[in-house]
N, C-alpha and C positions, 0 to 999 in steps of 0.2 A: 384442215382445221383453219379457220379464219381467226386472226388475231386483230383486235381493236386497239389502236394506239391510244384512242382518247375513251376509255370505257365510261359509261355513265355511273356516277357513284351511287351505290347501293342506299336504298331508301332506308331510313330508320324504322325499325318497327316498334311502335309504341302501343304497349298493352295496358288496358285498364285494370285497376285492382280485382275487378270481378273475374276478368279472363285469366289473370295470373293464378287465382284461386282455383279456377276451373283446370287449368293445365296441372296444377300441384296435385290435384285429386286424382287425375288420369295417372300420373307418374306413380301414386301411391299403390295403384293396381298391380304394380310389379310385373308389367307387360302383357297383362290380361286385356286383350281388344277384341271388340266385336269384328268379325270378318264380313265386310260389305262391300269391299270395293274401295279404292281410294277415294277420299272425300265424301264417302256415304256412311261414315260412322254417325250413329246417333248417340252423343254424349249424354243426352238426357236420360236414354234407357240405361247406359252404363253406369251412372252415377246415382241411380235411383236409391234413396232409403238407407237401409242398414248394410246393404252389400258393399258399398264403399268402406263403411267403418271396419267391417270384418276383414276386408282385403288390406286395409291400411294398418291394422293392428290385429294380426293373427294370434288366435288364442293359443295355438300349438306351434310355435315356431320350430322349423326343420332344422336340425343340426347335421353335420357332415356325417355323423356315425349312423343316422338314420337313412342315409341316402343307399338304395340298393344299387350294386355294380350292374351294368348290363350283362346279360348273358352272353358268354362267348363259346367258342370251340376247343379251348385248351384241353379239357378232359377227354373229348372224342379224339382230339388229334394225338394226344399221348397214348391212347388206347389202340389207333389203327396204325400210325407212322411207323412203327418197327417192321411191319409186315410189306412195307412198300420199297422196292429196290430200283437202283439205277441200272439200266441195260447197256452195256458197251459192246459193239461187234466191230469186226475188221471185215472189211469188204474190198474185194480188188476192183479197182475202177481206173478208166482211161483219163489221163490228164487233160485238162482243156487248156486254151492257148494261154489263159491267165495264170496258169501253175496250179490253180485250185481245183480240185475235182468238182464236177457237178453236184455231186451229193453234198459234199462240205459246203460248197457255195450256197445251196439252198438251205442248209440248217443256220446259215449265219444271218443275224439281223442286216438290214441293208447297209448301215453306217459300216459295220465291219467287213462287208463284202467289198465295198468301195476302199476300205483301208487295205486289205489284202491285195487288191488290183493296183493300188497307186503306190504303197509303200512298203509292200512285203519285201522286195529285192533290197531296198536301201537299208531294212533293219535286219536282213539276214535270216528272215523268217522261213520254215520249210515250205516247200511246194512253191516257190516263188517263180516268176517268170523265167528266170536263168536256168531252171532246170529242164532237162529235155523232156519231150513227149514220151508216152509210153503207160506201161501199167503201174499203178501204184497201189499200195495198201493203205487205205485211209479208214479213218474211225467214224463210226456213227453212234449216235446217243438216243436212248429212248427210255421208257420206264416200264415197270411191271409190278406184279405183287403175287406173294406166296398165297397159295390156296390150300395147301395142306402142310403138316409139320415136317414131311420127309422130303420137302424141297421142290414141289410141283409149283410152278409159277405160270402166270397168264401175262403175255404181251401182245401187241400187234404183229401181224403177219410182215407188214412193211418195215418193222424195226429189224427182224431177223433174217428175212428173205436174202438169199445169195450170201450169207455171212460165212466166213471162213471161220471164224472164232466168235464165241459168245462169252462174255464175262458179266456178272452181276456184282453190284457192291451194295451192301446192306446199310440199314440205317446206322449201325454200331461202327461202320468204317472197314468191315471185313470184305475182302474180294474172293469171289469163287468163280471157278469154270462153270459153264453150263452146257447142256446139249439141247439140241432142238429135237423134241419128240415128235411133233407134227405140226402142220400149218393148213389153214383154208383160206386161200385168197378171195373166195367169194364173200366171206365174213370179215376178212382182214383180222383173223385171230390166229395166235399161235400159242402152243404149250411148250414150256421149257422145263428142264430139271436140273437141279443142283445135287449132286451127290457128295454128300459130306457127313462126317461123324458128328453130328448136332441136330438139334430139334429147332425148327425156324418157327418164328410167329407167323401166323396167318390169319386170314379174314375170311368171313362167309359172305355169300350172295343174297341179297335180299329175295324173300318169297313173293313179295308183292310190288307191284310197279308204282313208281312215284306218282305223285299228283303234281300238276302244273301249279307253281307257286312254293313247292316244298324246299326247304333249306337243302344245299349240297354243298360238300366239302371235296375239292380236288387235291391229291397229293401226288407229286412227281418230280421230274428232272428237267425242267425247261432251261435251254441253252446250257446243259451241264450243271445247273445249279440244284444239287441234290436236295431231297426232303424238303421242296417248296410246297406251301400250303396255300391255297386259295379257296374263297368261299363265294357262294351266289345262291341263285335259285334255279328251279327248273323252269325253264321258259316255255318249252313246248315238247309235246311226244308225238310219236308217229312221222317223223320228217324223212322226207324222201330228198335225197341231195343228188340223185341222178348217177349214183355209182353203179347199182346193178338191182336186180330185182328183189334182193333181199334188204334193202335199205328200211330201217325202220328206227331211226335214231332219236334219241333223247337230247333234246337241245337244251344247253345250260349256258348261264352267264358267268359262272366262276372262271376267271381268265385262265386260260390254258395257252400254251405255245409250243413251238417246235421243241421237243424233247419230252413234253408231257405224253407222248403217244404211248399207249399201252398201260398207262397209268390208271387206278382206279378212282371212281366218283363216289362218295359216301353219303349215305343218308345220316339223319342225326343219331340213329341206333348204331351207327358204326359198321353198317352192312353195305357192301357193294352194289350200287344201283346200275352202274355201266362201267364201259372201258372207254377213257378218252381216245378218240380216234382222228378226228379231223376238226379244222376250224374254218370259218368264213372269214378272210382276211384280204382285204385289197391292199394292205401295206406289208403283210407278212408277219405282223404281230397280232396280238389280241386285240380284238374289237367287242368282245363280250358275247360272241355266238360261237359256241363249241358244240361238237356232236358226240355222243356216247352210244356205243352198242349197249343195248339193253342187257340185264342180267339174265334174262330168261333165255335169249339167244346165246349168250356165253356159256351158260350151263349145258345146254344141248351140244354145242360144239366142242366143248373141252371134254365131254363124256366120250365123245367119238374119237377124238385125238388121243386120249389116253388108251383107249382100248385097241384102236387099229393105227394110228399114226397119221390118218387122214379122216376126211369127212365124207360120208355118202349121203348125198341130197337125194330125198325122194323125187320120183318122177311119176307124172300122171300120163303124160303123152298127148298133150293137146296144144293147138296153138289158139290163143284166146285174144280177145279185145275187150275194152271197157264199154258197157252198156251207157250210152249217151242219151240225151234227150229224144233225138231222132229215132234211135233204136228202140228205146222203152216205148214211145208213141206207136210205133209200127207194131209192136208185139202186144200192145194193150196193156202195157204196165202203167201203174199209176205214177211211180217215180223212177228215175234211173238209178239202178244200183247192180251190182254183180257183174259177172264176166260171161261173155257169149263166146261159144265154142265155134272158132272159124275152120278149124281143121283137126282131124284125128289120125295119128300115125298108126299103121296097121301093127297089129300084135302087141300093142301097148296095153297097160293097165285100163286106161279110158276105153280101148275098143274092146278088150274082153269084158268090162263092166256094161256095155251096151249104151254108152253115151253116144249121141247123134250131133252132126253138124246143126248149128241153130239152137242148141240147148242152152239156157242161161243158168249158170251156177250161182245160187245166190246165198248159200251158207255152206259151211264144213264143221260137221260134229255140232251142228246147233249155232254155230257162231257166224253171224252176218258177214257177207263178203262185200267190201265196199267196191272195188274195182278189179281190174285185171291184175295189176301190181300187188294187190293185197292177197289175192288167190294165190299167186305165184310164190309170193313170201311165205304164206301159211303151209302150202305143200312142200316148199323147198327146205323149210325147217323141221320137217318131220323125217323120221328115219325110213329107209327101205323097208318093205313088209309091213309097214303100218296099215291098219284097216281103218278106213274113214267112211263117214256117211256124208254124202253130198246131197244138199237140197237143189233139186234142178226143176226149172220151169220147162216144160215141154208142151208144144202145141196148145198153150194157153192153161195147162193144168200143171199143178205141183206134185212131184214125187220125190222118193228118196232112192239114191242109188249107192249101193255099197261097194267100194273099190278097195283092193288091196295094192298099195302103191309099190312101183318097182324103183330100180336104181338108175340114176341118170346115165345114159350111154356115154357121153363125154367124161363123166367123173370115172366110170368103169375103165375107159381107155386109158386115161390118166393114170389111174392107180397102178393098172398093168404096166404101162410104160415105165413108171417109177420103180416098181418092183424088178423089172428087168434090168434097169439102170444100176441097181444095187448090187448087181453081180459083180466079182472080182474084175478088176480092169487089167489083170496080168502085167501091171507096169506100162501098159500102153499109154500114149499121150491122150489127154481128153480133146475129143473133136468139137464139143460144144453141140452134140446131137442128142436128142430124147427120141428113142426108138420103140417100136411096138411092132408085133406080127401083123402084117397087112390083112390077115383074117380077122383080126380083132378090130380093124378100123373100118368104119362104115365108108364105102365108096372107093375103097383102096384097090379092090380087085381081088384080094385074095391071095395073091403070088408076091413073094418077097418080103421085105422089111419096110414099114412105113416110117417115114420122118415125121414124128409128131410136133417137135418144137426144135427150134435153132437159136442158140445163142449167138446173137449179133455180133459179140467180140471174138468169137471161137474160130478155129482154123476152118471149120466146115463151112461158116456164113462166108468166109473170104474165098472160097472155091465154088461159090454159087449154090449151095444146098438151101432148099427152102422147105417149109413144112408142107406136106403133101407128096413130096417126092417119094420114089419107092426104089430101094436099093436090091436090085435083082441078083447080082452075084459080086462077090469080092474076090480077088486073085483068081479068077476062074472057076470059082466054087459057087453053086446055087445056095442062097441063104434063105430061110424062112423065120428066123427069130434073132434077136440081138445077140445071144450068146454064140450063135455060128458067125455073126460078122467080128466079133471079138476073137473067135478061134481062128478065123482066116487072116485077121491082121496079125495075131500072134505068130502063125506059121510063116508068114512072109519075112517078119522081123527076124525069127529064128534062122531063116535062109539068108540072112545078110542084107535084106533089102530094107531100104530107108522109107519107101512108099510103097504102096499097094493099089493095084487098079480095080475101082468100083465101076459097075455098069449101074447107071442110075436112070430111071424113067422119070420124066416130068411131063406137065401138060403140053409142052412145045416139042417133045420128043425125046429120044434115049441117046444118053452120051456117055462117055467114060470119064471118069474123074480119078487122078492121082492123089492119094491121101497119105500123109505122113504116118509112120508107125514108129519112128524113132530108132535109136542103136540098140542092138541085141547085147 
């Protein structure tokens, strides 16, 4: 800024009586001004005839009691807020060098992160840099909402994943233990259950999707501030944020932050239109771009979680790609749309239905397919054994192909592995391995027990186990399923051994690994 030590004295404004009368008449309009841009107001038009007289002396003055208050959301919030819960989980996490776990650190706003890192030890706060490294039970916070009076509630998978304990706090301040009924990482949804001798308030899902511009009210637990209410509008629908092939998010501008995850977004009828799941935020806080899982997706997933504890996504058995302008032109299509079949896996529903490489799938059950992601999302959100009619363009001709969808092989393997892992551990230490019979895992060779997943913080990872390894024998005993692995480990422990020898086949060769079995 430039300061002038000798500013020019302001010129006096001398107004003629005629101009003063003009300005007084404008003031009498009470703020009614023609909008035509600065300096472009035509005062002659504004001040013409009796219009000024009516504005200056209104026939019916408006009193305060005649002013209608703006419509708010208080009645709506009073109706739905009792069904919204805070979800608190305990998770075992490794401590970082700063003494605050990665999960905790990510949940804090930037200024609090810096506070913990710089002043935590000085104020004697827990998890400060003076504490040793190792495993620590930390607390994670999220949101959820009851969907039935008997205590079933919805939240995000990433809120309860790996949780040792789950607690929910209701709007009236009561705290209950909850158990995880099932989770679906693909859609980031989870179903939890509170068992209590009471009836819980609950909310229902909307049957129709929201329109862009509709009001939306979000209720949740941002940064641990329970029962926080924010409002906005639906900004967009059908958003793909690059998470997976099931992305179909509703974008809202009602402010949501960390801790809102798993909470509901309501329409003005008090129905849930979506589950708050993610935000776009360069700073870590709300910038008015939030993403919700649509109610139609939530209803399908929750139904399967309640029935089975997991979700079986349907499977067609093709590799596809989007029809772009060049592909459309080469196939004689007027406009690019649909998904072209690039590969068909043998023995799959697509192969059995007679689909061919080069076919373009343009619709499912009469609903147009926009691109390959749209097709994958549509099929994936159906249940196995569903019968669908595909509209297919083949050699320039359009035909209908009926297909009975199958179960995703990967989903099938994971479900079997999870079921095997539910067997009693017989008091043996957890190795951090998810196992499945090699015969159930594609490419595993059929012999031994396949390692499906490895916990990076578990004892098995420290001993070099990787997903894809095959356990051939344990303690000299050939194994074919996870229960035989458990049995051989128990036998070694009962014989007074603290380790058992496993023979493991990996891509780079076969080796022996000594694995702890604990004390008898």
